[in-house]
N, C-alpha and C positions, 0 to 999 in steps of 0.2 A: 531112581536109578543112580548109578555111580560108576566109578572106576576102581578096580582092584588090581593089584599087580599080578601079572600072569603067574609068576613063579610061586607066589604065596597062596593064591586062591585056587590053583589047579591041584587039588588033592589027588595023587595017584594018576594024573592025566585025565581024569574023568571030565573035568570042566574044559580042558583044552580040546578034547575030542568033540565038544559041542559048539566050537566057534563056527559061526556061519558066514561072517565076512571079516576081511582084514583091511583096515585103513592105514595108509602110510603116506609119506611125502618125501620125495627125493630131496637131495641137498638143495637148499634155496640159494640162488645166485645173488650177487650184490645188488642187482636192480629189482629184485622181487621182495616186497615187504610182507605180503600175505598171499597164501595160495590155498585153494580148496583141496581137502584130502581126497585121494583116489582110493576107490574100492578095488581090491584085488581078490579074485575068487580062485580057489584051488580045487583039485580033484576030490578032496575030502569034504568040501562045502556042499550042503544040500540046498543052498539058496543061490543058484547060479543065475537066476532071472529076477533077482530082487531089484527094487527101485533104488537108484543111486542116492536118493535123499531119505532113505530109511535105514536106520541102524538096528539090526536085530539084536535081541537080548543074547549075550554071550559072544558078541563080535570082538575081534582083537583090534587094538589100536596101538601103533608104534609112534614113539616120540624120540627124535634124534637130538644130539647135542646142538646147541645154538638154535633150538626151536621151542616154541610154546604152542600147545594145542588147546583149542576150545571146541566144545560141542554146542551147537545152536539148535534149539527145538522151537518150532513155530516162531522164529525170529528172536527168541530169547536165549541168552547164554545160560546154560545149565551146568556145564562142566568146564574146568580149566586145569591144565597140567603143564608144568615147565620142567618136570623131572624126566631125564632120558630113561627109556626102557620100553617094555611091552606091557600093555594093560588090557584087561578084559572089561567090556561094557556090561555091567550087571545092574539092571533096574530094580533088583530086590534089595540093594544095599545103599547106604548113604555114601557119598564120595569120600575117599580117604586121602587122595592126592589132589590138592588144589592150588598149591603155591610153588613148590619146587624151589628153584634158585631165585625166583623173583621176589620172594619175601612177603611181608605182611601187607604191603600196599595192594596186592591183588585181592586179598580178603576184604580190605576196607572198600575197595572199588566195587567189589561184588555186591556189597551191602548198599553202597551209595546209588548204584544204577538200578536198584530194585529188582535184581534177579534172584532166583531161588535155586537151590541145589537139586531138588528132586520133584518129580511129578508123581501123583498116584494114578493107578489105572494102567491102561495099555499104552504102547508106544504111539507118539503123535504121528501126524501125516508128513511132516517136513522136518527132517533131522539132518544136520550137516556137520562135517568136521573141517575146521580151518586150522592152518599152521602159520605161525608168525615167525619171521626172521629176527631173532634176538641178537645176532652178531652185529659188530660195528659196520655201519654203512659208510664205506670209505670213498675218498676221491672226489669230495664235493668242493668245487672251486668257488672262491668269492673274491670280490674286489670292491673298493669304495669308489663309485662313480664321481662323488663329490667329496671334497676334503672334510675331515672330521676335526672338530675343535679339541685341542688338548692343552690343558693348563700346566705349563712347566713351572714348578715351584721348588724353592729351596729356602726354608725358613731361616736357616743359620745366617744367610746373607740377605734376607728380605727380598729374594728374587721371585717374581711372579710375572709370567708372560704367557699369553694365549697364542698358540701357534696352530697352523693348519697342517694336518698330516694325512697322507694317503697310504693305504696298506692293502695287501692282497695275500692270498695263501689258500690253504685247504683246511677243511674240518671234517670230522666224522660225527655221526649221531647214532643212537641206539633206541630201539623200542623197549622201554623199561616197564611199561604198563600196557600189555596187549589189550586188556578189556577196554580201557579208555580209547585206545587207538581204533578198536573195532566199533565201539558204540558212537564215536564222534566222527569217524572218517569213512571207513570202508563198508560197514554194514554187510548185508548178504550178497557179496559179489558172486558172480557165476563161476569165475575161474581164478583170477589172481589180481592183486593190487600192486602196481609197480611204482618205483621211485619217481618216474617222470610225471606222475600224477600229482605229486606234492612238492618236489624239489624246488620248483620255482618259488612257491610260497615260502618255504623254509629259508631259502637263500635271502629273500627280501627281508624277512624278519630277523635273520642273523645279522645282516649288514646294519639294519636299523638298531639292533641291540648293541652294536659296537660303541656307540656314543656313550651310553651310561657305563658300560664296562670300562672304557678308557678313563672315564671320570674316577672310577674306583682306583685304578692304577695310578692316576695322577695324584690322588690323595696320599699315596705312599712315597711321593717325591721321586718317582721314576722319570727318567728321561725317555723320550720316544725311542732312542736307539737301544734302550735296555729292554723294551717290551718283548721282542722276539725270544729273548732268553728266559722270560717269565711265563712259560707255557702253562704251568700249574695255576698260577694266580689268574691268568687270563681265562682259563677254563672255568674256574670258580666264579669269576665275575660275569661271564657269559651265561652260565647256568642260573645265576641270580637274576640277571636281566631278562632271561627267557622263561623264568619259572612259571608264570601264568600262561603264556601263549603255548609253550611246548609241553612242559611237564604236567601241569594241572589240567590243561584242556585236551591234550592229545596223547599223553603218556610217552613223550620223547625227551631224551636228554642229550646234551652235547657230550661227545666222546673226547676227542683230542683236537687241538688246533695247532697248525703250523703256519707261521708268518714269514713272509719274505721281508728283507730289510725295509724299514719304514723310512719314507722320504719326506723331507721338509723343503719348503721353498728357500731359495737363496737368501731372501730378505729375512726370513725367520731365523735361519742359522746365524746370519750376521748379527741380528739384534740380540740373540741369546748370548753370543760370545761377548758382545759389547757390555751387556749387563753383568756378566760374570767377571769380566776384567775390571769394570768400574767398582764392583763390590770388593774385589781383591785389592785393587790399588787404593781404594778409599780407606782401607784399614791401615795403610802406611803412607804418610806424606812423603817420605823419602822415595818410596817406590813410584808414587804418582809423579814426583818431580823428575825422576829418571825417564819415565814414559813421556812426559811433556817435553823434556830436552830432546829426546830422540825424534818426536813428532815435529818439533820446531826445526830441527836440523834438516829433516827430510823436506819440510815445506820450503826452507830457504834454498835448498838445491833445486827444487822445482821452480821457485820464483826466479832464480838466477838464469834459468833457461827459458824465461818467458820471451816469446817472439817479439813483444813490444818493448823489450828492454828490462833489465833487472830492476830498475827503479819502479817501473810500473808494477812488477810482481811484488816488490816489497810494500808498495802502497796498498795492494790488495790484501796483504797480510796485516796491515795496520802498524807497520814497523817504522814508517817515516815519521820524524818528529818525536820519536821515543828513544833516540840514541841507539837505535838498532837493538833495543831490548826485546820488546814484544813478548813472544812466548818464553824467551829466556828469563825475562823479568818475573813472569808468573812462576816459572820453575824455581827461580831463586827464592821466591817467597815460600814455596813448598819445602825447599831444602831448609830454610830458616825455621819453619814450623816443626819439621822433623828433628832438627838439632835441639830446639827448645824442649820437645817431648823427651828426647834422650837425656838431656841435662836434668830435667825434672825427675826422670826415673832413677838416675844416678844419685840425686840428692835424697830421694826417698830411700834408696838402698843404704846410703851412708848413714841416714838417721836411724834406720832400722837396725844396723849392725852396731853393737856396743864396742866402745874403744877397748883396746887390749889392756891399758893401764887404768881404766875407769873404775868407778864404784857405783853401786846402785843405790839410789835414794829411796826413802820410804814412800815417795809419791809415785814411784815406778820409773822415773827418768834415769838415764845413765849419765853420770858426770865424770869429768876428768880432773878438774881443779879442786879447790877447797870448798866450793859452794855449788849447790845444785842450780843449773841454769833455768829450771822450770819453776821451782818454788823458793829458791834462795836459801834452803836449809844448809847448814855447814856439814862438811864431811864428818861422819861420826868417828870419835876417837874411842876405841875400845881396847884398852891395854890388856884386858883379860882374854881377848880372843886372838885370832890370827887372820891375816888377809890372804885370800886365795889369789891365784894368778889372774882370775877373771875380774877381780876388784871387790868382791863381796867379803864382808867382815863376818867371821864365824866364831863360834865357841866350841862346837863339837869336833868330832874327828873327820867329818866330811863337810864339804861346801854346800850350803843350803841353796846356792844359785845354780851351780853346774854339776854338783855331785863329786867333785875331785876330792881325793883323800888329803888330809892334812900332812904337809911335808915333815919328814923326819931327818935326823942327823944333825947338821950344823944348826946353831941357834938362829932364830929369826929375830930381826931387829925392827923396831918402830921408835921414832923419836918420842921421848917421854915428855917433851915440851909442847910440840905442835901436832904430833900424831902422824907426821909424814913418814912414809915407808919407802925404802929403796926399791928399785925395779927388781933387783934380786935380793929378797929379804935375808938371804944367808951371807951376802957379801956387801955390807953397807959401806958408804964412804966414811971418811974420818969425821966429817962435820955435816950436819943437816943443811941441805941447800935452801930450806925454807926459813929457819930461824937461826942457823949458825951454831946450834948446840952440838957439842962433841958427843959422838957415839961411844958409849961405854956399857958396862954391865947393867946399868939402870935402863938401858934401851932394849934389852932382850925381852921378847914377849913372854 
């Protein structure tokens, strides 16, 4: 036996005229997951007194949007259809519609549960039509009666803190594999299977799965306050955590999740802020010194108002005998450390930047005087070349160090005795400041 689409199999209306029963299901409400199909007879039917659990050959079966229909014979599933439309029950053909919008998972499940598509011989004694609600089942409330552990991490500042979070909201779920849902949960019910028969169990498992799902989000370095905005990520994490209990065992999937703002304890909020501040301040001694100065000043104001006297308050701060330094002394140390770091950075920058009137030695160091400060090599004297404004001595038309073009126009001068060059090689002084030789035409490059 099987199902054939009514409009395709009814040639010239001949087959349609032989329909004996018509099975249908009204729109399924949100609280009904499965309902037994109703038999409706009409004036043209010749089987007005048939058994409700017998499907005569040629009977009509309707499937609406958001429904999946199965036919059960002798307790075994023999047909399944999730495609909307009208169909004819024809035991002379193999089923042509068996998956519809639910995909290949239905086919695989059909094989796994050991069901078969067709029987030989006459119609069995017990045949039933069941309809499943494949729409989203909405409005399922949840909340965490006990706090959930959440690891707040930020690798860039080595922050790691386990906090306790509480959350509540709503979720939806859908029957994505009706065959599994039927074989594992509802079986041959007499009338219908409602949400109140399973929602308690689903809610308990949903809340239990929040812990591993939150762990996946924590691995993405999300803060608890960011989770409500990550609905897609949370849905994927929950489906992963509930894959075995819901999807593989019952054919149910999580639809959407809506979270209310997640709350932390005051202690956890304070600790996270302190860790973030410490990481930020620790990167800069000057910033840490400023914070210590402010904290010390506030502490001194509090101590000055001590009911036992200001001196008692200062003793509590450990400032007596320290010349009133205390926290200010520690802050001064931090300021000194910051100043040393800044000075070291400036020295490194100065060393890295070549002098404007320097020359580059063959060892790679930049020198200003006649000798290299690194290797002691003398400044090269190359009367055949020209000296660029960056200090490099060149022979070609362009500087090999900075790429500048060789100057043109006025003659360029270099002392022919010691090799000294004026800062402006086109306007030399009358005498060389290094050796005292007079500049003349012999000093032109």
